[in-house]
C-alpha positions in Angstrom: -21.2 -4.0 22.1 -18.3 -5.6 24.3 -15.5 -3.1 25.1 -12.1 -3.4 26.7 -10.9 -1.0 28.6 -8.5 1.9 27.3 -8.4 0.3 24.1 -7.9 3.4 21.6 -4.2 3.1 21.7 -3.9 -0.4 21.6 -1.2 0.3 18.8 1.5 1.9 20.8 2.3 -1.2 23.1 1.8 -4.7 23.2 -1.6 -5.0 24.8 -2.1 -7.8 23.4 0.0 -9.6 25.4 -1.0 -8.1 28.7 -4.7 -8.0 28.2 -5.7 -11.7 27.4 -7.2 -12.5 30.9 -10.1 -14.8 30.9 -11.9 -12.0 32.2 -11.2 -9.8 28.9 -12.5 -12.8 26.6 -16.3 -13.0 25.8 -17.9 -15.8 24.7 -16.4 -18.7 22.6 -17.7 -19.8 19.0 -16.9 -21.9 16.1 -17.0 -21.4 12.7 -16.8 -24.9 10.7 -15.6 -24.8 6.5 -18.7 -26.0 4.9 -19.7 -25.5 1.2 -22.4 -23.0 2.8 -19.4 -20.9 5.0 -17.2 -20.8 2.3 -16.7 -18.9 -0.9 -14.0 -19.2 -3.5 -12.4 -16.1 -4.7 -14.5 -13.6 -4.0 -15.7 -11.4 -1.5 -19.3 -10.2 -1.7 -20.6 -7.8 1.5 -24.4 -9.3 0.1 -23.1 -12.7 1.7 -25.3 -13.7 4.3 -23.6 -13.8 7.6 -22.2 -17.0 9.0 -21.6 -16.0 12.3 -22.5 -12.7 14.9 -20.1 -12.2 17.8 -19.7 -9.8 20.2 -16.5 -7.2 20.6 -14.1 -9.3 22.6 -15.8 -12.7 21.9 -13.5 -15.8 20.1 -14.5 -17.2 17.7 -12.4 -21.1 16.1 -12.4 -20.8 12.7 -11.7 -24.0 9.9 -10.5 -23.4 6.2 -10.7 -25.4 3.3 -8.0 -25.9 0.9 -7.8 -23.6 -2.6 -10.8 -24.0 -4.8 -13.4 -25.3 -2.3 -11.1 -28.0 -1.1 -10.3 -29.4 -5.0 -6.3 -29.2 -4.2 -5.5 -32.9 -2.9 -2.8 -34.9 -3.1 -0.6 -35.0 -6.2 -3.1 -33.2 -8.6 -2.2 -33.8 -11.7 -0.5 -30.3 -13.2 -3.8 -30.3 -16.3 -6.1 -30.3 -13.2 -4.7 -27.5 -11.3 -4.5 -25.6 -14.3 -8.5 -26.0 -15.0 -9.2 -25.1 -11.6 -7.0 -21.9 -12.4 -8.9 -20.8 -15.0 -12.3 -22.3 -13.6 -13.2 -19.1 -11.8 -12.2 -16.3 -14.0 -11.2 -13.1 -12.4 -11.7 -14.4 -8.9 -9.2 -15.6 -6.8 -8.2 -19.4 -6.1 -8.5 -18.9 -2.2 -11.4 -20.6 -0.2 -12.5 -17.7 2.0 -14.7 -18.6 5.1 -16.9 -16.2 6.9 -18.0 -13.3 6.6 -18.3 -12.8 10.3 -20.6 -9.7 11.6 -19.1 -8.4 14.8 -22.1 -6.6 16.5 -21.7 -2.6 16.7 -18.4 -2.5 14.4 -19.5 0.5 11.9 -17.6 2.2 9.3 -14.9 4.6 10.4 -13.9 2.0 13.2 -10.9 -0.3 13.8 -11.4 -3.8 13.8 -8.1 -5.2 15.9 -8.0 -9.1 15.3 -6.0 -10.8 17.9 -4.5 -14.3 16.3 -4.4 -16.9 19.2 -3.9 -20.0 17.8 -3.0 -21.8 14.3 -4.0 -25.4 14.2 -3.2 -26.3 10.4 -4.4 -29.7 8.6 -1.8 -32.1 7.9 -1.3 -31.8 4.1 0.0 -29.0 2.0 1.2 -27.7 -1.6 3.2 -25.5 -3.1 3.3 -25.0 -7.3 4.0 -22.2 -10.0 1.6 -22.7 -12.9 3.2 -22.9 -16.5 4.5 -19.8 -17.7 3.6 -20.7 -21.7 -0.2 -20.3 -20.5 0.5 -17.7 -17.7 2.9 -15.5 -18.8 2.1 -12.8 -16.1 2.0 -15.3 -13.0 4.2 -15.9 -10.9 7.7 -13.6 -10.8 9.6 -15.6 -13.1 7.0 -17.3 -15.2 8.9 -16.5 -18.4 11.7 -18.8 -17.3 9.7 -21.3 -16.1 7.4 -22.5 -19.4 6.2 -25.8 -17.3 4.2 -25.8 -14.0 5.9 -27.8 -11.3 4.0 -28.9 -8.1 5.5 -30.0 -4.6 3.0 -31.7 -2.4 3.8 -32.2 1.5 3.0 -34.4 4.3 2.6 -31.6 7.6 3.8 -33.1 10.5 1.2 -30.7 12.8 2.9 -32.4 16.4 6.4 -31.5 15.2 5.7 -28.1 13.3 7.6 -29.4 10.2 7.9 -31.3 6.9 10.1 -32.8 4.1 11.1 -30.6 1.4 12.8 -33.2 -0.3 15.8 -35.7 1.6 17.8 -33.5 3.2 16.1 -30.4 3.5 13.2 -30.2 6.9 11.4 -26.8 6.6 9.8 -25.6 10.0 6.4 -24.5 9.5 4.9 -20.8 10.4 1.2 -21.0 10.1 -0.5 -17.5 9.1 -3.2 -16.6 7.0 -2.6 -15.1 3.5 -6.2 -13.8 3.5 -7.6 -12.5 6.3 -9.9 -9.3 5.3 -12.7 -6.9 6.6 -15.9 -6.1 4.5 -14.4 -4.5 1.6 -13.5 -0.5 0.9 -16.5 1.1 -1.4 -13.7 3.4 -2.6 -11.2 1.0 -3.9 -9.5 2.7 -6.8 -10.2 0.6 -10.5 -7.5 -1.8 -11.6 -4.2 -0.4 -12.8 -3.1 -4.2 -13.9 -4.8 -8.1 -14.2 -8.6 -8.7 -14.6 -11.2 -6.7 -12.9 -11.4 -5.9 -9.1 -15.6 -6.5 -9.2 -17.2 -8.8 -11.3 -21.1 -8.1 -12.6 -22.3 -9.2 -9.2 -20.7 -6.4 -7.3 -17.9 -8.8 -5.5 -14.6 -8.5 -4.8 -12.1 -10.3 -6.2 -9.4 -11.9 -3.4 -6.3 -11.6 -5.8 -5.4 -8.3 -4.2 -4.5 -6.8 -1.2 -5.7 -3.8 -0.2 -6.8 -1.3 3.1 -9.5 -4.0 4.2 -6.9 -6.3 4.4 -7.8 -9.5 2.1 -4.5 -11.5 0.1 -1.6 -9.3 2.4 0.8 -12.5 2.7 2.2 -11.1 5.4 4.0 -13.8 7.2 4.3 -12.2 10.0 0.3 -13.0 11.0 1.6 -15.9 13.2 -0.2 -16.9 15.9 0.5 -14.1 18.6 0.2 -11.6 16.4 -2.4 -9.0 15.8 -4.0 -6.8 12.9 -5.4 -3.9 13.1 -7.8 -2.8 10.0 -10.3 -0.1 9.4 -13.6 -0.8 9.4 -15.8 0.0 5.5 -19.1 -1.8 6.4 -21.7 -2.0 9.1 -20.5 -5.1 11.2 -16.9 -5.2 9.9 -17.3 -8.6 8.0 -14.2 -11.1 8.7 -13.4 -13.6 5.9 -10.4 -16.0 6.7 -8.5 -18.6 3.8 -5.7 -18.6 1.7 -4.0 -20.8 4.8 -0.2 -20.6 4.6 2.1 -22.8 6.4 5.4 -21.2 5.3 6.2 -18.3 3.2 9.4 -16.5 2.4 8.7 -12.9 2.1 8.4 -12.1 -2.0 5.9 -15.5 -2.4 8.0 -15.3 -5.8 6.9 -18.4 -7.3 3.0 -17.5 -7.1 2.6 -19.7 -3.9 3.5 -20.4 -0.1 3.2 -23.9 1.5 -0.8 -23.6 0.8 -2.4 -25.3 3.4 -6.0 -25.4 5.7 -6.1 -24.9 9.2 -8.4 -27.3 11.2 -8.7 -24.3 13.7 -7.7 -20.5 13.7 -8.4 -18.8 16.6 -9.1 -15.1 16.7 -10.7 -12.4 18.6 -12.0 -9.1 17.6 -12.5 -6.3 18.7 -14.2 -3.0 17.9 -12.2 0.4 18.6 -14.4 3.1 18.3 -11.5 5.7 19.6 -9.0 4.6 16.9 -8.3 5.9 13.2 -6.5 4.2 10.9 -6.1 4.2 6.9 -4.3 1.5 6.2 -3.7 -1.8 8.0 -1.3 -2.3 10.6 0.0 -5.3 12.7 1.6 -6.3 15.7 4.2 -9.0 17.3 5.8 -9.5 20.8 8.8 -7.9 18.7 7.6 -5.6 16.1 5.1 -2.8 14.9 4.5 -3.4 11.3 3.2 -0.9 8.8 2.1 -2.0 5.3 1.5 -0.6 1.7 -0.1 -1.9 -1.1 0.2 -0.5 -5.1 0.8 -1.8 -8.4 3.9 -0.1 -8.5 6.8 -1.8 -5.9 8.3 1.7 -5.2 4.3 3.3 -4.8 3.7 0.4 -2.2 6.9 0.8 0.0 6.4 4.7 -0.2 3.0 4.6 1.4 4.7 1.5 4.2 7.5 4.2 4.6 4.9 7.6 5.2 2.5 4.8 7.6 5.6 4.1 9.3 6.9 8.1 10.0 2.8 8.6 10.7 2.7 6.5 13.8 6.5 7.5 14.8 6.1 10.9 15.0 2.0 10.4 17.1 3.4 7.8 19.2 3.7 8.9 23.3 7.0 7.0 24.3 9.6 9.1 22.9 8.0 12.0 21.5 9.5 13.1 18.4 8.7 15.2 14.9 8.2 13.6 11.2 12.4 14.7 10.5 13.0 12.4 13.8 10.5 9.8 12.5 11.8 9.8 9.1 15.6 9.1 10.1 14.4 6.8 12.9 13.2 4.8 9.9 15.9 4.9 7.9 18.0 3.8 10.6 16.0 0.5 12.3 12.6 0.4 10.3 13.3 -3.2 8.2 10.9 -2.3 5.2 10.5 -5.7 3.3 9.0 -7.1 0.3 5.7 -8.7 1.2 4.8 -10.2 -2.1 5.2 -9.4 -5.7 2.6 -11.8 -7.2 -0.6 -10.5 -6.1 -0.8 -7.8 -8.8 -0.7 -5.2 -5.9 2.6 -5.7 -4.4 2.9 -5.5 -0.9 5.5 -4.1 0.8 5.8 -4.0 5.4 7.9 -2.3 7.3 9.0 -3.6 11.0 9.6 -1.0 13.7 11.5 -2.6 16.2 9.8 -2.4 20.0 13.6 -2.5 21.9 14.9 0.7 20.7 12.6 1.9 23.0 13.2 -0.2 26.1 14.7 1.8 29.2 13.1 5.4 28.1 12.0 7.7 31.1 8.2 7.4 29.2 8.5 3.6 28.9 5.1 3.5 30.8 3.4 5.5 28.3 3.4 2.5 26.2 0.0 1.3 27.8 -1.6 5.0 27.2 -3.7 6.6 24.9 -2.3 8.5 21.9 
């Protein structure tokens, strides 16, 4: 298994930015989106792997639009409704994978560096008719009819026109980025069953393995850290988004597809996590998911406190960490529409600048 030096503490600093040398990268792979490599709305641990790589290798992944590429330009609302009902219990998401990472075992941590994202040139956003889907979307009852917006994406300029007079800057990220499912994922508190009679897990909900997180900070240059639950890690990529506000209130982002999202997975044997975390150039990000928004917030805040009270840059106890989270932790509603709601707390890195222990940022916890 490929290993990178002293990576057990990757999350205490932006080592992502400092260790992407050609020497650190392994072999490059490509995984195209085809009917053989993409699944619709389910994560199946028994699905044959579509690619096997080593830790530190890079992979360029293609993704499809929703419902196995059946979402197209100016699709009638009746057809959108039909497609949403055509996969009972499963998500609308098309997910490419799984990718096996050699050496990944339950209890490890998978670091997934997002190196590059190149969208395809079409996107859409719709709200389903609240008269037929009364719980889908934050204000479904107030919007009884469905409405759709379709977008021509200018990939060269990374922008699109919402309507004349409104230009939107694209910020693509994967809405769903998952590793293999948690065998101990709790039973659903709301919505359709998590598992079907084939033992597959629906992509509708986010959880400890990532999945439908809809975290709009996972853009190119960011890194996700997620606990490994199954041998080989099993990475899926999909639900591609080209722009989304926190909350995702009408149900969707600008839902799109990626010609290429390039990632670099790295397996860590000396790092332990219970919940996903993320890192950007400017922030450390801590997540929580629960059907109750308050509980999701508590999970995200606890995860923030746990990290702050154990990092080595400026040692602090849990009371210090609780205070610092209240003062600087920007806790945002990730999404409200995926049955399990999401909260992510962002801690700015620059609060640590100028400290006498700043060099500890690159050392182990």
